[in-house]
Legacy VTK file of the C-alpha trace (Angstrom):
# vtk DataFile Version 3.0
C-alpha trace
ASCII
DATASET POLYDATA
POINTS 550 float
138.884 49.415 4.719
138.281 52.892 3.320
139.032 53.518 -0.357
142.085 55.342 -1.579
140.658 57.917 -3.938
142.919 60.943 -3.660
144.396 60.606 -7.109
140.918 60.707 -8.546
140.600 64.348 -7.566
143.290 65.540 -9.979
142.748 64.137 -13.452
142.937 67.350 -15.425
144.205 67.117 -18.975
147.765 68.428 -19.384
148.963 71.064 -21.791
151.218 69.260 -24.256
154.218 71.158 -25.547
152.998 71.080 -29.117
149.615 72.541 -28.214
150.806 75.133 -25.722
151.120 78.745 -26.775
153.580 80.268 -24.345
152.545 83.760 -25.281
148.894 82.927 -24.750
149.522 81.436 -21.340
151.156 84.660 -20.229
148.483 86.947 -21.635
148.029 88.514 -18.208
151.710 89.493 -18.157
151.842 92.036 -20.925
154.924 93.560 -22.497
154.505 96.426 -20.052
154.889 94.035 -17.133
158.349 92.448 -17.467
159.297 89.258 -15.719
161.254 89.501 -12.484
164.776 90.688 -13.087
163.832 92.398 -16.356
164.081 96.078 -17.235
161.451 98.186 -15.512
159.322 100.545 -17.565
160.207 104.255 -17.554
157.309 105.212 -15.277
158.697 103.246 -12.318
159.549 99.766 -11.087
157.077 96.931 -11.348
156.444 94.566 -8.422
158.990 91.761 -8.257
157.627 88.508 -9.604
158.583 84.928 -10.356
157.185 82.612 -12.989
157.103 78.958 -11.912
155.995 75.894 -13.848
154.163 73.000 -12.201
152.670 69.744 -13.403
149.063 69.836 -14.669
148.143 67.664 -11.683
149.170 70.503 -9.371
146.230 72.604 -10.501
143.509 72.310 -7.833
140.569 70.597 -9.493
138.062 72.166 -7.084
139.790 75.509 -6.927
141.612 77.170 -4.055
139.254 75.845 -1.409
140.727 74.184 1.714
137.397 72.461 2.380
137.778 70.657 -0.946
141.484 69.865 -0.786
143.572 72.973 -1.508
146.755 72.566 0.544
146.057 68.953 1.469
145.481 65.629 -0.213
148.159 64.030 -2.348
150.463 67.035 -2.567
150.436 68.689 0.855
151.628 72.300 1.028
151.014 75.609 2.712
147.905 77.181 1.179
149.447 80.692 0.693
146.067 82.349 0.093
144.747 81.382 3.516
146.356 81.445 6.958
146.819 78.280 8.996
146.651 77.824 12.753
150.216 76.553 12.831
152.969 75.865 10.301
156.278 74.006 10.150
159.721 75.562 9.922
162.695 74.395 7.848
163.377 71.668 10.430
159.706 70.587 10.356
159.138 71.823 13.911
155.723 73.339 14.609
155.529 77.134 14.766
152.575 79.448 15.265
150.773 81.234 12.454
147.285 82.314 13.513
147.734 80.590 16.850
149.482 82.343 19.697
149.265 79.292 21.963
147.788 75.811 21.950
147.695 72.703 24.084
146.036 69.363 24.605
144.163 67.904 27.563
145.754 65.030 29.470
143.405 62.509 27.911
144.147 63.752 24.382
140.498 64.480 23.719
140.495 68.307 23.644
142.856 70.660 21.850
142.568 74.362 22.666
143.935 77.082 20.389
144.242 80.786 21.170
144.509 82.894 18.019
145.632 86.385 17.090
143.145 89.244 17.344
144.690 91.417 14.623
143.989 89.350 11.499
141.568 90.417 8.780
140.390 88.732 5.650
141.023 90.487 2.368
137.440 91.792 2.373
138.198 93.697 5.590
136.295 91.450 7.983
138.114 90.178 11.100
139.153 86.551 11.377
137.824 85.034 14.599
137.640 81.666 16.305
134.239 81.168 14.664
135.951 81.071 11.264
138.365 78.436 12.548
135.492 76.329 13.888
133.558 76.777 10.639
136.557 75.596 8.604
137.312 72.559 10.750
133.664 71.496 10.950
133.306 71.977 7.211
136.164 69.548 6.613
134.971 67.069 9.247
131.452 66.986 7.800
132.346 67.501 4.147
132.234 64.584 1.752
134.763 66.024 -0.702
137.566 67.131 1.567
141.033 65.656 1.119
142.332 66.917 4.481
142.052 64.168 7.077
140.409 65.551 10.205
138.445 62.383 10.884
139.943 62.300 14.371
137.958 65.473 15.247
134.347 65.240 16.443
133.624 68.973 16.373
135.208 72.405 16.700
133.651 74.988 19.014
134.483 78.690 19.281
134.524 79.627 22.989
135.006 83.335 22.239
136.519 85.456 19.467
140.065 84.195 20.076
139.616 80.715 21.561
138.600 77.545 19.763
138.335 73.984 21.039
138.786 70.929 18.873
136.914 68.080 20.554
138.271 64.764 19.419
136.609 61.549 18.373
139.809 59.785 19.445
143.275 60.900 20.594
145.506 61.618 17.600
148.459 64.004 17.684
148.778 63.714 13.887
146.076 66.384 13.955
148.863 68.980 14.134
150.370 67.915 10.808
147.023 68.383 9.103
146.345 71.730 10.761
149.699 72.979 9.448
148.273 72.903 5.895
144.567 73.626 6.473
143.743 77.169 5.389
141.106 79.037 7.401
138.157 80.294 5.340
135.663 83.061 6.254
132.304 81.820 7.451
130.602 84.978 6.167
132.073 84.740 2.648
132.141 81.013 1.989
129.911 79.681 -0.777
129.777 77.420 -3.832
132.137 79.658 -5.837
134.693 80.079 -3.081
137.288 77.951 -4.888
137.360 80.327 -7.840
137.081 83.530 -5.778
138.804 82.745 -2.480
138.815 85.258 0.364
141.683 84.613 2.724
144.100 86.207 5.145
147.355 84.637 3.937
150.466 86.035 2.320
148.945 86.181 -1.156
145.629 86.781 -2.895
144.444 85.070 -6.070
144.656 87.697 -8.796
143.721 85.494 -11.740
143.094 81.859 -12.606
142.862 80.570 -16.156
141.913 76.925 -15.837
144.302 74.577 -17.551
146.893 77.292 -18.015
147.928 79.480 -15.106
147.237 80.928 -11.674
148.541 84.329 -10.596
149.015 85.305 -6.959
149.744 88.810 -5.692
151.042 89.804 -2.270
148.334 90.590 0.267
148.828 94.233 1.320
146.941 93.620 4.559
148.948 90.584 5.635
149.744 90.620 9.356
153.217 89.105 8.994
156.346 90.183 7.160
155.574 91.559 3.707
156.478 89.071 0.945
159.709 89.880 -0.900
158.214 88.405 -4.075
155.090 90.408 -4.792
153.724 88.409 -7.716
153.808 84.672 -8.367
152.763 83.311 -11.759
152.243 79.537 -11.867
152.060 77.841 -15.265
150.546 74.359 -15.415
152.262 72.328 -18.129
153.693 68.990 -19.063
157.373 68.155 -18.736
158.446 69.013 -22.293
156.544 72.297 -22.198
158.200 73.140 -18.874
161.621 72.762 -20.480
160.499 74.889 -23.432
159.342 77.597 -21.018
162.856 77.788 -19.582
164.556 77.604 -22.966
162.460 80.522 -24.186
163.150 82.545 -21.037
159.497 82.546 -20.041
159.860 80.695 -16.729
162.102 81.646 -13.838
161.782 78.218 -12.221
160.761 75.223 -14.343
160.399 71.685 -13.059
162.304 69.029 -14.976
163.337 65.393 -14.838
166.677 63.557 -14.698
166.347 62.730 -18.396
166.012 66.428 -19.292
168.426 67.835 -16.690
171.380 67.761 -19.147
169.378 70.196 -21.301
169.686 72.994 -18.739
169.648 76.171 -20.855
172.169 78.983 -20.623
171.325 81.436 -17.861
169.822 78.730 -15.629
171.171 76.545 -12.856
169.916 73.112 -11.880
168.186 73.337 -8.490
168.206 69.963 -6.728
165.745 69.604 -3.839
165.902 66.726 -1.379
162.661 64.878 -0.807
160.707 62.262 1.049
159.125 61.452 -2.313
159.451 57.678 -2.256
158.878 55.085 -4.957
157.960 51.697 -3.613
156.200 48.488 -4.564
153.374 47.086 -2.462
153.544 43.303 -1.999
150.251 41.530 -1.217
150.930 39.369 1.825
147.915 37.070 1.539
147.187 34.276 -0.892
144.563 34.244 -3.650
142.256 32.258 -1.372
141.856 35.384 0.758
138.724 36.342 -1.137
137.675 39.753 -2.465
138.118 42.965 -0.527
135.020 45.129 -0.299
136.250 48.696 -0.284
133.261 50.891 -0.974
129.608 49.983 -1.113
129.153 46.985 -3.354
132.565 47.391 -5.022
134.687 44.288 -4.391
138.329 44.095 -5.432
140.167 40.886 -6.187
142.797 40.233 -3.525
145.766 38.001 -2.821
148.814 36.810 -4.727
150.178 33.252 -4.862
153.806 34.416 -5.054
154.164 37.537 -2.908
152.110 35.919 -0.159
155.290 33.969 0.660
157.278 36.088 3.119
160.507 34.535 1.812
159.818 36.037 -1.619
159.093 39.440 -0.095
162.269 39.378 1.969
164.301 38.205 -1.030
163.019 41.078 -3.153
164.050 43.534 -0.452
167.671 42.389 -0.230
168.040 41.286 -3.849
167.599 44.736 -5.429
170.603 46.993 -5.975
169.012 50.370 -5.309
172.179 52.347 -6.012
172.460 50.783 -9.469
168.813 51.509 -10.123
169.199 55.180 -9.165
172.213 55.564 -11.459
170.528 53.781 -14.369
167.076 55.329 -14.100
167.473 58.633 -12.266
170.988 59.569 -13.428
172.000 59.701 -9.788
169.309 62.197 -8.744
167.932 60.281 -5.812
168.780 58.197 -2.769
167.931 54.600 -1.839
164.559 54.257 -0.153
163.807 51.811 2.623
160.552 53.195 4.008
157.918 55.865 3.432
159.775 58.413 5.525
163.531 57.925 5.358
165.320 60.546 7.404
162.198 61.641 9.262
162.192 61.511 13.090
159.792 58.560 13.053
161.876 56.489 10.617
163.431 53.240 11.825
166.988 52.162 11.045
165.659 48.602 11.000
164.050 49.366 7.637
167.465 49.619 5.952
168.599 46.530 4.062
171.935 45.868 2.391
172.026 44.628 -1.171
172.891 40.933 -1.130
171.789 38.929 -4.162
173.276 35.720 -2.781
171.225 36.080 0.405
168.128 36.657 -1.733
168.771 33.456 -3.699
169.343 31.542 -0.465
165.991 32.732 0.884
164.238 31.549 -2.257
166.101 28.220 -2.231
165.213 27.663 1.406
161.542 28.305 0.720
161.474 25.656 -2.012
161.442 27.933 -5.043
163.607 25.929 -7.473
164.891 27.229 -10.807
163.277 25.713 -13.896
164.692 25.146 -17.363
163.751 28.689 -18.375
165.550 30.155 -15.349
162.321 31.055 -13.576
161.786 29.505 -10.173
158.702 27.488 -9.324
157.201 25.662 -6.347
154.395 23.144 -6.340
153.548 24.024 -9.914
153.394 27.773 -9.260
155.894 29.906 -11.188
157.652 32.620 -9.205
156.185 35.296 -11.443
153.879 38.285 -11.065
152.692 41.440 -12.815
153.947 44.841 -11.675
151.570 47.722 -12.364
152.589 51.354 -12.850
150.882 54.473 -14.283
151.467 54.428 -18.026
152.063 58.171 -18.309
154.950 58.192 -15.820
158.203 57.560 -17.707
160.309 57.437 -14.542
158.124 54.786 -12.934
158.117 52.836 -16.165
161.921 52.824 -16.164
162.020 51.835 -12.489
159.587 48.987 -13.157
161.679 47.583 -15.998
164.941 47.929 -14.071
163.297 46.127 -11.138
162.158 43.373 -13.507
165.694 42.999 -14.914
167.181 42.637 -11.442
164.499 40.171 -10.386
165.213 38.012 -13.449
168.733 37.476 -12.123
167.161 36.041 -8.970
164.907 33.691 -10.933
161.799 35.815 -10.386
159.806 36.784 -13.492
158.258 40.253 -13.242
156.038 41.601 -16.033
155.693 45.419 -15.924
152.238 46.618 -16.961
151.476 50.262 -17.633
147.850 51.284 -17.204
145.530 54.043 -16.094
144.957 54.548 -12.378
141.366 53.368 -12.829
142.692 50.021 -14.062
145.480 49.876 -11.471
143.062 50.381 -8.592
141.238 47.214 -9.658
144.476 45.235 -9.101
145.829 47.076 -6.033
145.154 44.231 -3.576
146.049 41.365 -5.915
149.246 42.446 -7.659
152.296 44.517 -6.780
151.942 48.186 -7.720
154.697 50.784 -8.086
153.456 53.727 -6.017
154.716 57.203 -5.208
154.314 58.320 -1.600
155.915 60.625 0.912
154.975 63.550 3.139
156.358 65.547 6.014
154.221 63.697 8.519
153.872 60.103 9.787
150.294 59.850 8.511
151.256 57.817 5.445
153.377 55.447 7.528
150.288 54.809 9.644
147.885 54.355 6.745
150.181 52.093 4.704
150.897 49.903 7.732
147.798 49.830 9.934
145.559 46.833 9.248
142.557 49.072 8.467
144.580 51.843 6.836
143.431 53.131 3.472
146.867 52.260 2.024
147.262 48.733 3.375
147.465 47.210 -0.098
149.494 44.314 1.323
146.489 43.359 3.488
148.928 42.766 6.330
147.437 42.556 9.813
149.400 42.408 13.053
147.869 43.150 16.464
151.302 44.216 17.734
151.858 46.629 14.869
148.344 48.045 15.182
148.817 48.547 18.921
152.084 50.439 18.426
150.572 52.659 15.744
147.493 53.433 17.816
149.633 54.197 20.848
151.831 56.507 18.734
148.880 58.666 17.752
147.593 58.774 21.335
150.776 60.273 22.772
150.455 63.775 24.281
153.220 65.102 22.008
154.383 64.148 18.541
157.909 63.687 19.877
156.685 60.972 22.228
155.151 59.139 19.275
158.412 58.569 17.389
159.624 55.458 19.313
156.219 53.843 18.875
156.218 54.463 15.116
159.671 52.887 15.043
158.389 49.940 17.081
155.610 49.395 14.539
158.232 49.111 11.817
160.329 46.648 13.796
160.173 45.457 17.381
163.123 43.150 18.154
161.480 42.059 21.414
158.606 40.409 19.575
160.141 40.049 16.076
157.171 41.849 14.569
156.909 44.725 12.136
157.050 45.538 8.446
160.851 45.752 8.209
162.624 43.634 5.536
163.541 41.023 8.151
159.893 40.911 9.220
156.718 41.057 7.174
158.451 42.950 4.325
155.152 44.215 2.956
156.834 46.715 0.623
160.046 46.869 -1.340
161.047 50.532 -1.374
163.304 51.622 -4.221
164.241 55.297 -4.306
163.601 58.742 -2.931
163.590 60.859 -6.078
165.177 64.298 -6.051
163.000 67.121 -7.334
164.796 68.990 -10.089
164.161 72.532 -11.284
165.736 74.849 -13.820
166.221 78.101 -11.878
167.159 81.379 -13.507
170.505 82.753 -12.447
170.123 85.599 -9.986
167.049 84.139 -8.296
167.645 83.304 -4.652
165.321 80.430 -3.760
164.936 80.180 0.004
166.039 77.006 1.799
163.574 74.221 1.149
162.018 71.721 3.515
162.178 68.116 2.300
159.684 68.005 -0.560
156.753 65.599 -0.259
155.477 63.554 -3.176
154.804 65.508 -6.362
156.346 68.393 -8.303
154.032 71.154 -7.186
153.155 73.810 -4.655
155.560 72.601 -1.965
158.353 74.386 -3.868
156.696 77.769 -3.252
155.857 77.179 0.422
158.235 80.038 1.203
158.140 81.973 -2.073
157.534 85.122 -0.012
161.146 84.799 1.177
162.699 84.414 -2.271
164.549 87.339 -3.776
166.393 88.549 -6.842
170.081 89.392 -6.797
LINES 1 551
550 0 1 2 3 4 5 6 7 8 9 10 11 12 13 14 15 16 17 18 19 20 21 22 23 24 25 26 27 28 29 30 31 32 33 34 35 36 37 38 39 40 41 42 43 44 45 46 47 48 49 50 51 52 53 54 55 56 57 58 59 60 61 62 63 64 65 66 67 68 69 70 71 72 73 74 75 76 77 78 79 80 81 82 83 84 85 86 87 88 89 90 91 92 93 94 95 96 97 98 99 100 101 102 103 104 105 106 107 108 109 110 111 112 113 114 115 116 117 118 119 120 121 122 123 124 125 126 127 128 129 130 131 132 133 134 135 136 137 138 139 140 141 142 143 144 145 146 147 148 149 150 151 152 153 154 155 156 157 158 159 160 161 162 163 164 165 166 167 168 169 170 171 172 173 174 175 176 177 178 179 180 181 182 183 184 185 186 187 188 189 190 191 192 193 194 195 196 197 198 199 200 201 202 203 204 205 206 207 208 209 210 211 212 213 214 215 216 217 218 219 220 221 222 223 224 225 226 227 228 229 230 231 232 233 234 235 236 237 238 239 240 241 242 243 244 245 246 247 248 249 250 251 252 253 254 255 256 257 258 259 260 261 262 263 264 265 266 267 268 269 270 271 272 273 274 275 276 277 278 279 280 281 282 283 284 285 286 287 288 289 290 291 292 293 294 295 296 297 298 299 300 301 302 303 304 305 306 307 308 309 310 311 312 313 314 315 316 317 318 319 320 321 322 323 324 325 326 327 328 329 330 331 332 333 334 335 336 337 338 339 340 341 342 343 344 345 346 347 348 349 350 351 352 353 354 355 356 357 358 359 360 361 362 363 364 365 366 367 368 369 370 371 372 373 374 375 376 377 378 379 380 381 382 383 384 385 386 387 388 389 390 391 392 393 394 395 396 397 398 399 400 401 402 403 404 405 406 407 408 409 410 411 412 413 414 415 416 417 418 419 420 421 422 423 424 425 426 427 428 429 430 431 432 433 434 435 436 437 438 439 440 441 442 443 444 445 446 447 448 449 450 451 452 453 454 455 456 457 458 459 460 461 462 463 464 465 466 467 468 469 470 471 472 473 474 475 476 477 478 479 480 481 482 483 484 485 486 487 488 489 490 491 492 493 494 495 496 497 498 499 500 501 502 503 504 505 506 507 508 509 510 511 512 513 514 515 516 517 518 519 520 521 522 523 524 525 526 527 528 529 530 531 532 533 534 535 536 537 538 539 540 541 542 543 544 545 546 547 548 549
């Protein structure tokens, strides 16, 4: 099983509100360069701009380098500075960017892309199929890349406008990754590329002050429609500082949380974006006698849980939690119940939905021999129905979800002890104890990895030949549309009564899809948003070139 290490890439220290000088952060935007919507100087109008705040974790640790993770990884998004072969529209359908046509061989082992012949990098050099091959091979062979192109064996440029991707195995999920992989120039790629990127996308990197801000300016040589917003200033700051940036009028769009949403300042509206940003708890499905799990080299992780290894407990937790109550209590209503890592997506299964029924949950526990003790906590064969629930200590929303979950479990006779910790400490417990995770993307890749027996996110250590076969067959389909029924079958197959649905293995208890909230200045027209993946970050500005001011 490969390690899950994506969060380790983004551990930059945040800018706390008390230590942040808003004027200093905006040093590059002088008094002679007003914010968007402000009064223009007498010598003529300034380019339109927006100022957007993002979490400190949204700052790319390795710079704006697609070979190191820019655009991919935990917070997938369009790379803006670089072009991509394809992209997704508002309905998440694939559309061409650099590509003019593409297709796959009947055996799924060769993808062929024809690209435009009129694209130039910002240094004036043409973008050719060799640059595409260089980028893909760099990711395939690179140790530090967060983009998953492991299904590709090699990329070969056949001529200036034709590139073949020769596969190691059939996998149509390739397209979802290619939609966020920016193409870099072979002739201008080097160790400092992340800080001085040369691209062919809608924007160029004008300035980057680590730990503070990144400034993008419209690319005058862009081959597509000219961006309506010519300058994008991104401020990296913690939640309280983000609110302060809006209150002071510094930010045009500032991310916020349900707890701070009532503090929306005058002149701003609350922008609510729907998401597939799911909060869920992994439930180890094997007992403590499973033995350690060797994840990387000599690193062995303790595995197995004496309580959650009982499928009756896992099923009871799924139907015994009132998700609507939790969303009202913890998220002030800004969210929807979650039942999977992809609710509402074409590959989601209705079988993952579960109605709240505390009596049914108690009956499941009674039937499995978990009897209530004098303290109200159930036990069986001397084992208390109790476990620790780990969550990242710096995440106030997850902390609140963990404690609400624990309160609801107590009413079922299950004792849950929330434990806040660093991710380094949580990873040590990820196969032994339940963990409150955040997941969600606009692709079925996470569904695969959290469910497949050898997936990097199979914290439950659940293995089913039937589920694995359905998942493998889904990726091998000639089109992504043909894969949807097989992904649904992996979640629940009534013919064989197998799958990870609540009536089956119940390897997760999903809680909520959290809305992403932003304070948006009045007069700013934010273009229609795709469902946001996990994380307050760059996905908001996927289409910033189509925003406008009234």
